[in-house]
Structure formats: structure tokens, C-alpha cells
C-alpha positions as CSV (number, residue, x, y, z in Angstrom):
1,M,11.0,-7.1,-15.1
2,S,7.9,-5.2,-16.8
3,Y,7.7,-2.8,-13.9
4,E,11.1,-1.3,-13.2
5,P,11.2,2.3,-13.4
6,L,13.5,3.8,-15.6
7,S,16.0,6.4,-15.8
8,P,15.1,9.8,-16.8
9,V,16.4,11.0,-20.2
10,N,16.1,14.7,-19.3
11,L,15.1,16.8,-16.8
12,S,11.3,16.8,-17.1
13,D,11.6,13.0,-17.0
14,T,12.5,13.6,-13.4
15,N,9.0,15.5,-12.6
16,T,11.5,16.8,-9.8
17,D,11.2,20.8,-9.2
18,P,14.6,21.9,-11.0
19,V,15.2,23.9,-7.7
20,L,15.2,21.3,-5.6
21,L,17.5,19.8,-7.7
22,Q,20.0,22.9,-7.9
23,Q,19.6,22.8,-3.7
24,L,20.9,19.6,-3.1
25,I,23.7,20.4,-6.1
26,A,24.3,23.4,-3.8
27,K,24.3,21.1,-0.6
28,G,26.6,18.8,-2.5
29,M,29.2,21.3,-2.9
30,F,29.1,23.2,0.2
31,L,28.5,20.0,2.7
32,E,30.6,17.3,0.8
33,N,33.3,19.7,-1.4
34,L,31.8,18.1,-4.4
35,E,33.3,19.9,-7.1
36,T,32.5,18.0,-10.6
37,S,29.2,16.8,-12.3
38,T,30.4,13.3,-12.3
39,Q,30.8,13.3,-8.8
40,L,27.2,15.1,-7.7
41,A,25.6,12.8,-10.6
42,D,26.9,9.7,-8.8
43,E,25.5,11.1,-5.3
44,M,22.5,12.2,-6.2
45,K,21.5,9.1,-8.4
46,I,20.6,11.4,-11.4
47,P,22.2,10.8,-15.0
48,G,25.1,13.3,-15.8
49,P,23.7,15.1,-19.1
50,I,20.7,16.3,-16.3
51,I,23.2,17.4,-14.0
52,D,25.3,19.2,-16.5
53,K,22.3,21.0,-17.5
54,L,21.5,21.9,-13.7
55,M,24.6,23.1,-13.4
56,Q,25.1,25.0,-16.4
57,D,22.3,27.1,-15.1
58,L,23.8,27.5,-11.8
59,N,26.9,29.2,-13.5
60,N,24.9,31.4,-15.8
61,R,23.4,32.6,-12.7
62,Q,26.7,33.2,-11.0
63,M,26.0,30.6,-8.2
64,I,28.9,28.3,-9.1
65,E,32.6,29.2,-10.7
66,S,34.5,27.1,-12.8
67,T,38.2,26.4,-11.1
68,G,39.5,24.7,-14.4
69,M,39.8,20.8,-15.4
70,E,40.6,17.9,-13.3
71,S,43.4,16.0,-14.5
72,S,43.7,12.6,-15.1
73,A,45.6,10.0,-16.2
74,G,44.1,9.9,-19.8
75,G,44.7,13.8,-20.6
76,F,40.8,14.2,-20.1
77,G,39.3,15.5,-17.1
78,A,35.9,17.1,-16.0
79,M,35.5,21.0,-15.4
80,K,35.7,21.4,-11.3
81,Y,33.4,24.0,-9.7
82,V,33.2,25.8,-6.8
83,L,30.2,27.7,-5.0
84,S,30.2,31.8,-5.3
85,K,29.7,34.0,-2.6
86,Q,26.0,34.1,-3.9
87,G,26.2,30.3,-4.1
88,K,27.1,29.6,-0.7
89,E,24.2,31.9,0.5
90,F,21.8,29.9,-1.9
91,A,23.3,26.7,-0.2
92,N,22.9,28.1,3.3
93,D,19.3,29.1,2.5
94,A,18.6,25.3,1.2
95,L,20.0,23.7,4.2
96,F,17.7,26.1,6.1
97,Q,15.2,24.6,5.0
98,N,16.5,20.9,4.9
99,Q,20.1,19.4,5.9
100,Y,19.4,16.5,3.7
101,F,21.8,15.6,0.9
102,G,22.1,12.4,-1.2
103,P,19.8,10.4,-4.0
104,A,17.4,12.8,-5.3
105,P,13.6,12.0,-4.0
106,V,11.1,10.7,-6.4
107,T,7.7,12.1,-6.7
108,L,4.7,10.9,-4.5
109,D,2.9,10.2,-7.5
110,A,6.0,8.3,-8.7
111,F,6.5,6.2,-5.4
112,S,2.7,5.4,-5.4
113,E,2.5,4.0,-8.9
114,Q,5.9,1.8,-8.4
115,V,3.9,0.3,-5.3
116,R,1.3,-0.8,-7.2
117,K,3.1,-2.1,-10.2
118,Q,5.1,-4.2,-8.0
119,A,2.0,-4.9,-5.7
120,I,2.5,-8.1,-3.5
121,G,-0.6,-10.0,-4.4
122,N,0.8,-10.1,-8.3
123,E,3.4,-12.9,-7.3
124,R,2.0,-16.3,-7.3
125,V,3.2,-18.4,-4.5
126,S,2.5,-22.4,-5.4
127,P,2.0,-25.4,-3.0
128,E,5.3,-26.6,-4.0
129,D,6.7,-23.2,-2.6
130,I,4.8,-23.5,0.4
131,D,6.2,-27.4,0.9
132,Q,9.6,-26.0,0.2
133,A,9.3,-23.1,2.6
134,F,8.3,-25.7,5.1
135,A,10.3,-28.4,4.1
136,D,12.5,-28.3,7.8
137,I,9.9,-28.4,9.8
138,I,6.9,-30.4,10.9
139,V,3.3,-28.6,9.7
140,P,0.1,-30.3,9.0
141,D,-1.0,-30.6,5.4
142,E,-4.5,-29.0,6.5
143,F,-2.6,-25.8,7.6
144,K,-0.5,-25.4,4.5
145,K,-3.6,-25.4,2.4
146,R,-5.2,-23.2,4.3
147,L,-2.1,-21.1,4.4
148,G,-1.2,-20.9,0.8
149,P,-4.6,-18.6,-0.5
150,G,-4.0,-16.0,2.6
151,V,-0.4,-15.7,1.3
152,N,-1.5,-15.2,-2.2
153,S,-3.8,-12.6,-1.3
154,G,-1.2,-10.3,-0.1
155,Q,-3.5,-9.2,2.2
156,S,-3.7,-10.1,6.4
157,I,-3.6,-13.4,8.4
158,L,-4.2,-13.8,12.2
159,I,-2.2,-16.9,13.4
160,Y,-3.4,-17.6,16.8
161,G,-3.2,-20.4,19.4
162,P,-0.8,-21.9,22.6
163,A,2.5,-20.5,23.0
164,G,5.5,-22.5,22.0
165,N,3.8,-24.2,18.5
166,G,5.4,-22.2,16.0
167,K,3.6,-19.1,15.0
168,T,6.6,-16.9,14.6
169,T,8.4,-19.1,12.4
170,V,5.6,-20.1,10.4
171,A,5.3,-16.1,10.0
172,E,8.6,-15.9,9.0
173,K,8.7,-18.4,6.3
174,V,5.8,-16.8,4.7
175,A,7.7,-13.4,4.5
176,H,10.7,-14.8,2.7
177,I,8.9,-17.0,0.4
178,F,8.5,-14.6,-2.3
179,E,11.4,-14.5,-4.8
180,A,10.2,-10.9,-7.2
181,A,12.4,-8.0,-6.9
182,V,10.9,-4.7,-5.7
183,Y,12.4,-1.4,-6.2
184,I,12.6,1.2,-3.6
185,P,13.0,4.8,-3.2
186,Y,16.2,6.4,-1.4
187,C,13.5,9.0,-0.4
188,I,10.4,11.2,-1.7
189,E,9.3,14.4,-2.0
190,V,6.2,15.6,-0.6
191,N,5.3,19.1,-0.8
192,G,8.8,20.3,-0.5
193,S,9.5,18.0,2.3
194,I,12.0,14.8,2.0
195,I,10.6,11.6,3.5
196,K,13.6,8.8,3.6
197,I,12.2,5.3,2.8
198,F,15.1,3.0,1.8
199,D,16.7,1.6,5.3
200,P,19.8,-0.3,4.7
201,A,18.6,-2.2,8.5
202,L,15.4,-3.3,6.6
203,H,15.9,-3.1,2.8
204,E,18.1,-6.2,1.3
205,P,19.6,-5.0,-1.7
206,I,20.2,-7.8,-4.7
207,E,22.2,-7.7,-7.5
208,Q,20.7,-8.2,-10.9
209,I,22.1,-11.4,-13.1
210,I,21.6,-9.6,-16.9
211,P,21.5,-12.2,-19.5
212,E,23.6,-11.8,-22.8
213,K,20.7,-11.5,-24.9
214,E,19.3,-9.1,-22.9
215,R,22.1,-6.5,-22.0
216,R,21.5,-4.4,-25.4
217,L,17.7,-3.8,-24.2
218,V,19.1,-3.1,-20.3
219,I,21.3,-0.6,-21.8
220,R,18.8,1.4,-23.7
221,S,16.5,1.6,-20.8
222,R,18.4,1.8,-17.7
223,I,17.0,1.6,-14.3
224,D,16.5,4.8,-12.3
225,A,19.4,4.7,-10.2
226,R,17.3,6.8,-7.6
227,F,15.7,3.3,-6.7
228,V,17.2,0.3,-4.8
229,V,16.6,-3.4,-6.5
230,C,15.5,-5.0,-3.1
231,R,13.7,-8.3,-2.1
232,R,10.5,-8.0,-0.6
233,P,11.3,-6.3,2.5
234,V,9.9,-7.9,6.1
235,V,9.5,-5.9,9.1
236,I,8.9,-7.6,12.3
237,T,7.8,-6.4,15.4
238,G,6.9,-7.2,18.8
239,G,6.1,-6.1,22.4
240,E,8.3,-2.5,21.5
241,L,5.7,-1.5,18.9
242,N,4.1,1.9,19.8
243,M,1.8,4.3,18.1
244,E,4.4,6.7,17.3
245,M,6.5,3.8,15.2
246,L,3.2,4.3,12.6
247,D,3.8,8.1,12.1
248,L,6.0,9.9,10.2
249,K,9.0,10.6,12.3
250,F,10.5,14.5,11.8
251,N,13.8,15.2,12.7
252,E,14.1,18.5,14.3
253,I,17.5,19.2,13.2
254,A,17.7,17.9,9.7
255,K,14.2,18.9,9.1
256,F,13.5,15.6,7.0
257,Y,11.4,13.1,7.8
258,E,12.0,9.2,8.3
259,A,9.2,6.8,7.0
260,P,7.5,5.0,9.4
261,L,7.7,1.2,9.7
262,H,4.8,-0.1,7.7
263,I,6.0,2.5,5.1
264,K,9.1,0.7,4.6
265,A,7.4,-2.8,4.4
266,L,5.4,-2.0,1.4
267,N,5.4,-4.5,-1.1
268,G,6.8,-6.7,1.5
269,T,5.6,-8.5,4.8
270,F,4.9,-6.5,8.0
271,I,4.7,-9.0,11.3
272,I,3.1,-8.1,14.8
273,D,4.5,-10.7,16.7
274,D,3.0,-11.3,20.0
275,F,0.1,-9.1,19.3
276,G,-2.0,-7.8,22.4
277,R,1.7,-7.3,24.1
278,Q,2.8,-3.9,22.8
279,L,3.4,-1.0,24.8
280,C,-0.2,0.5,22.7
281,S,-3.3,-1.0,23.4
282,P,-4.4,-3.5,21.0
283,E,-7.6,-1.1,20.5
284,E,-5.5,1.9,19.5
285,L,-3.3,-0.1,17.2
286,L,-6.4,-1.7,15.5
287,N,-8.0,1.4,15.2
288,R,-5.1,2.8,13.2
289,W,-4.9,-0.3,10.7
290,I,-8.6,-0.9,10.3
291,V,-8.6,2.0,7.3
292,P,-5.3,0.7,5.6
293,L,-6.9,-3.0,5.9
294,Q,-9.7,-2.3,4.4
295,S,-9.1,0.5,2.0
296,R,-5.6,-0.7,0.8
297,V,-4.8,3.3,1.5
298,D,-2.9,4.9,4.4
299,Y,-2.9,8.4,5.5
300,L,0.0,9.9,6.7
301,K,0.5,13.6,8.0
302,L,3.1,16.0,7.9
303,H,4.0,18.4,10.6
304,S,3.0,21.4,8.9
305,G,-0.7,19.4,8.9
306,K,-0.6,18.6,5.2
307,S,-1.9,15.0,4.8
308,F,-1.3,12.8,2.0
309,D,-2.2,8.7,0.8
310,V,-0.1,6.3,-0.7
311,P,-1.0,2.6,-1.5
312,F,-0.9,0.2,1.4
313,D,0.2,-3.1,-0.4
314,E,1.9,-5.4,2.0
315,L,1.1,-8.9,3.6
316,V,0.2,-8.1,7.3
317,I,0.2,-11.3,9.7
318,F,-0.9,-11.0,13.4
319,S,0.9,-13.4,15.7
320,T,-0.7,-14.2,19.0
321,N,-0.9,-16.6,21.4
322,M,-4.1,-14.7,23.2
323,S,-7.9,-15.4,22.3
324,P,-8.4,-13.4,19.3
325,D,-12.2,-12.7,20.6
326,D,-10.7,-10.9,23.6
327,L,-8.2,-8.6,21.2
328,M,-10.5,-7.7,18.5
329,D,-14.3,-7.2,18.1
330,P,-16.2,-8.7,15.4
331,A,-15.5,-5.5,13.1
332,F,-12.2,-6.1,13.1
333,L,-11.9,-9.5,12.8
334,R,-14.0,-9.0,9.4
335,R,-11.1,-7.4,8.0
336,I,-8.9,-9.9,8.6
337,P,-9.9,-12.2,5.9
338,Y,-7.7,-15.1,6.6
339,K,-7.3,-17.0,10.2
340,L,-5.0,-19.7,11.2
341,E,-4.9,-21.8,14.9
342,T,-1.5,-23.9,15.6
343,K,-2.3,-26.4,17.6
344,D,-0.5,-28.5,20.1
345,P,1.0,-31.5,18.1
346,S,-0.8,-34.8,18.3
347,P,1.7,-37.5,19.9
348,E,2.5,-38.6,16.4
349,A,3.6,-35.0,15.4
350,F,5.7,-34.5,18.4
351,R,7.4,-37.7,17.9
352,A,8.3,-36.7,14.0
353,I,9.5,-33.3,15.8
354,Y,11.3,-34.5,18.6
355,E,13.0,-37.4,16.0
356,A,14.0,-34.5,13.4
357,V,15.4,-32.1,16.2
358,A,17.7,-35.0,17.6
359,R,18.7,-36.4,14.2
360,G,19.8,-32.5,13.5
361,A,22.0,-32.9,16.4
362,G,23.3,-36.0,15.5
363,L,21.3,-38.2,18.3
364,E,18.6,-41.0,18.1
365,L,15.4,-41.1,19.9
366,T,14.8,-44.2,21.2
367,E,11.1,-45.8,22.1
368,E,12.0,-45.4,25.4
369,I,14.0,-41.9,25.7
370,Y,10.6,-40.7,23.9
371,N,8.1,-42.5,26.5
372,F,10.1,-40.8,29.4
373,T,9.9,-37.6,28.0
374,V,6.2,-37.6,27.1
375,H,5.5,-38.9,30.4
376,E,7.2,-36.3,32.3
377,I,6.0,-33.4,30.3
378,I,2.0,-34.9,30.7
379,H,2.1,-36.7,33.9
380,V,4.7,-35.1,35.6
381,S,4.9,-31.6,34.9
382,G,0.8,-31.5,34.0
383,K,1.6,-29.4,30.4
384,T,0.5,-30.3,27.2
385,L,3.0,-31.4,24.4
386,A,4.3,-28.2,22.2
387,A,6.4,-27.8,19.2
388,Y,8.9,-26.1,20.7
389,Q,9.8,-28.4,23.7
390,P,12.0,-31.1,21.8
391,K,14.3,-28.4,20.6
392,F,14.5,-27.0,23.8
393,I,15.4,-30.5,25.4
394,I,18.1,-31.5,23.0
395,E,19.8,-27.9,23.3
396,Q,20.1,-28.8,26.8
397,V,21.5,-32.1,26.6
398,K,23.7,-30.6,23.9
399,A,24.7,-28.2,27.0
400,A,24.8,-30.7,29.6
401,C,27.4,-32.9,27.5
402,K,29.8,-30.4,27.0
403,Y,29.9,-29.5,30.9
404,E,30.5,-33.3,32.0
405,G,33.1,-33.7,29.0
406,V,31.4,-36.8,27.9
407,A,30.2,-37.6,24.5
408,L,26.6,-36.3,23.2
409,S,24.1,-39.1,24.0
410,L,20.7,-38.6,24.7
411,T,20.1,-40.7,27.9
412,K,17.5,-40.1,30.9
413,D,19.3,-38.3,33.3
414,F,20.2,-35.6,30.6
415,V,16.6,-35.4,29.5
416,E,15.5,-35.4,33.0
417,E,17.9,-32.6,33.7
418,A,16.4,-30.8,30.5
419,L,12.8,-31.1,31.9
420,T,13.9,-29.4,35.2
421,N,14.5,-26.3,33.5
422,L,11.6,-26.4,31.2
423,Y,9.1,-25.8,33.5
424,V,8.5,-24.8,37.4
425,R,7.4,-27.9,39.0
426,D,4.8,-27.5,41.3
427,S,5.4,-30.7,44.1
428,S,1.7,-30.4,45.1
429,Y,0.9,-31.1,41.3
430,V,2.7,-34.4,40.8
431,G,0.9,-37.3,40.5
432,Q,-2.5,-35.8,40.3
433,V,-2.8,-36.0,36.6
434,G,-3.0,-39.5,36.1
435,T,-1.4,-42.7,36.4
436,S,-1.6,-43.9,32.4
437,S,1.3,-45.0,31.1
438,P,3.2,-42.9,27.9
439,A,2.2,-46.3,25.4
440,E,-1.2,-45.5,26.8
441,L,-0.7,-42.0,26.1
442,V,0.6,-42.3,22.5
443,A,-2.0,-45.7,21.5
444,S,-4.7,-42.8,22.5
């Protein structure tokens, strides 16, 4: 890919203070008992010749001492080193600054440049991609037609509507629709501070399949190992989200930072599910995001008070069953360019969903069972049809058949039993909605 970060050839290509790299070497030797430049190169993700040069300098300054060659089956081995007394003092001073040891950091400038190169808005999502992503669920064509441009914008989308009609499902399918790989640094360095970016719980590494004809080119221009090639990240938060989760998290003991969730989501999708039900108020959250959503730049602050900016490149999806007017003022609504409403399904759409879910479970939805279900939901329970109801009913029927020890079957008794768990019924309400038959309801 044209935006892959290339491996540094010499020390200056790393754009990193040599002292910081030497501190990492000393910490690796002190904490992990690493003895060879090969071992250190593997851990620090820096090419061996650069590590050799740094270790030669440490040797000249009497920070490390050679203990001979490493034995090997082939008769050739690497030179082994240990820290000298002076080197141990150097390592302790480095550990006092921070206890981070691992892949060498990339600079803030290199990180920001990489984020811009692999912007999510640069990847085209076609109508065919949208159709394929939603092939297994019932989504109105008009909704998909309006969703497509929002996905391609790479900016922000508000999905709102009644509970149980697939807002979260839509958001998750959108997040996984992208196919391009992105390069995530293990960590970055800002003003001498280490900030961890790569998170194995959120970032999904992928293996690249390199065609034979491109292999020589790849060997000449190897990818910088300080980056991990991943799928575009997907971060989903719900009611647990608070303001602290959007700030750098400083480890008081280890003395380095963990990047906040939305920074780990750069070049990917950040979903705020059940917006309005977070631990922080909607106003607090919106005030925190109003600048990034508009300027596409976010500002973070180190505990020293030093501020720095990073590109804010991610598709932000707000999902809520609350009224947007109750959650956001007009100024913020203007900053969300795409607003999509999920509505209660029509009787025809409800039937299509019901049939699909039943078929997936090996069941057949008959006219009698469909009409019975609709009548029970609307006229007995006094509720509206919702997209989640068929799956709920079928799962309940499967559990009931399992308990009874009978063959899986979609009968009135099992459906009625499932519907008693769907809602808490108010006995005073039954019969007050109307007396229309299910057939009349469907016809309407």
C-alpha cells in the first residue's frame, strides 16, 4: 500500500533521540536480561544495524561490557554484552523516568502523518458493499441509500429511533464494512513521555499475503516494525463511558501513558451506544467532542501541563433511542452531518424479519402463527411491532422445546408463552386497544 511506513535504514531515519533508544537498550538488559543486539532488535522493533551502532556507542562509553560470543550450532554467534556498573546506574536513571520497555516509540509527527495518510475517508464504500454488509438483516433501501454517503464521509453519524430496531446492529455492521489495512504504532513519544497506542484488546493484526512478483520490492522497502498492520479499529462504548476515558491515562508507578479510547480508534470507527445514558452527562460529552468533530483535530494534555494535537480521523457513530432534541442543542446537531432514523417495521417488514429468523432456526412461519403474534403484540400487549421481537420469540420457543423435550416446533402455545416474557402485561389494558383482527391490521 502507498501509505505503508518504511523501516528506518539508519539512526537518523528513526527521528528519535538516540539517548532514548539507548535508555531502552539499558532497560532491556537490566529488566529482561537481554544480551545480544539481535534480542534487543527483536524486542525494540528496530533494525539490527541501528542497534549495533547504539551498542557500540554504549560500549565506547563503558556502559556495557562484552562477555564473548554466543554459541550456536553453525559455529557463528552474536556478541553478548552485560551492563557495567556505570551502565546499571544509567539503566536505573532511565527506569526512574519511566519503566517502559518494548517496541521503540515513533515520533508524534510520524504518527500524525501516518493517520492522515490512511484516513478512513480515503476508502470508498460502494452500494454493493453496503448491500453485502446488510444481506442477513432486513433494512429499508431508503435507509441504506442515506447511510452510504455518511459512511464514505468518514465523519459522524447519528442513528436514532425506538428501542429494539437495530441501531446497534447497524452501527456494528458499518464499523466492520471497511477492508483497508492501517498501521498502528506500538507507542509514540511526546516531549520525552511514552504513550502506548496499540491495544491487543481493540486492534486486530492481520497477515499480509505478498504476491511473488512484489516480494523483491517489499524486501527493499520493508515496513517499519514499530507499527502493527491491523484492520481498521472498532471501539464500542456504552453506559460505562466517562470523561476520564477520553483523556490520557498516566500510570503513576510505571510513569508512562495509555492512550484514550478515541485515540486507539483513529482511522477506524468509534461507536457511542445508548448515547444519553453514559456516566457523564450528554452536555459534558458533547462539549468535549465539539471541537474534534468540527476541526478534525483533538487536543490532549500531559500531566506536566504540556498540550499537543493529533488528527481526529474516525467515523463517530452516536446511537440512541432518546430524542436528539433532548440530548443535543442545535449547534451540536449541525456538526453531525448525517442523521438517520430507524423506525418501527411495517407489517410486511416485520413478517420478512420473522420469516428469516424462523427459517434460520429450521422453523416455518405459518399465516396463523404470524397473525396470532401480531394480534398478541398490538392488541393484547398494547405495543408496537419492533425488529427485535421475532428473534426474541424464536429463542424463547427453542428454549421451551428443549425444556419440554419435544421436537422444535412453532406453535401457538409456545409463541404465547414467549410473548408473556416479552412484556410485562397490564391486565387493565387488555382489550382497550381495539378489536381489529390481525388480517385487518396487516391489510392496513
